[in-house]
N, C-alpha and C positions, 0 to 999 in steps of 0.2 A: 504494500500500500504506500502511496506517495503522499506526503503531507507538505504543505507550504509553510512549515514552521522551522525556525532555527532549532538546533539541538537544545539550546538553553531554554527556549520557549516551550518546547515539548516536555522537557524535564520539569519545568514549573507546573505545567498542566497535570502531569502524572503525579507530582508531589501533592497538589491540591486534592486530586482524586484519592490518593493514598490517605490523606488526612481525614477524609470523609469515610474511609473504610471501604471504598468501592474498588480499589486496585491494590495490588502488592507487587513489589519489585524483588527480584533475586538475581544474583549473578548467573550467567550461563555456565554450567559446569563444563561444557566442551570448549568454550572460548571466552576468556576473561574480557575481551573487547566488547562483548554483547551483554545486554541486560534483558532478562525475560520479565515481561509485565503481564500479570494475570488479573482477570476480573474476579473479584471475590463473590461469594454468594450474595452479599448485600448489594454489590455492584450489579450483578445479574438481575436481582429483584428490581433494582432501579430501572434498568433497561426495559424489563418486562412491563413495569408500571407506566413508563413513558411511551411504549410502543403504540397504543391507540392514538395518542396525540400526534406522534410522528406520522403514522399512516394517514390520518386525516389531512395533515399538512402536505404530504407528498401527493395525495390524490388531488387536493385543491390547486396546488401550485405547479404540479408537473404533469399529472395524468388527465385531469378533466378536460383540458383543451385539445387532447389528441383525438383524432378520428380512429375508427376501428382498424383501418389499415395501418395507421401510425402505431397503434398499440401492438398489433401483431409483429410489426418490424422491431419494436422495442423488446418484445419477448424474445425474438430470435437473437438480437444483439446481446441481451442480458444473459442468455443461456451460454453464449460463447465467453462471457466474462465471469462466469460463476466460480472460478477458482477463488478459494478463500485465502487471500494473501497473508492474513494474520496467522495462519497455521503453517506457513512455510518460511524458510530462511534461506537466503542466497549464500552459497559456499563456493569454493573453488571448483567443486565437482558439479555444481548446478543447484537446484532447489532441494532442500531437505526439510522434512517435517519436524517441527519443534516438539519435543516430548511433552512439554507442559502447556500446550496451547488449548484454549477452550473452544470447542467446536459446537457448543449448544446454540440453537437459534431461538430467538424470542417468539412466543406465540403471536400470531397476527401479522408478522412481518413477511414470512414466506408467502408469496402469492398476494400480498397486500389485502388480505381478507379481514 
């Protein structure tokens, strides 16, 4: 996943989420240059509780203006982009799955229902 944040800005955001008990950091046991950031159970609960509001906003601002043809095209493109980048890490050998990644999805987000 690409973010347009400086490393220090990203670190500050993660620190604030840690202080709220929503994320936790730990050093990568395979490579000390990396930090693994995990969503806590409380963080997951927060994502789940925010999902209905997020889904309504996505529908209103992104999907409602699309025609049926546009929506079908969006589904095709989204299917090609469905790799979960937060569960993978780039190494010299290519992409490797991180052992501590959270792969749960929040109800109501898959399929925007």
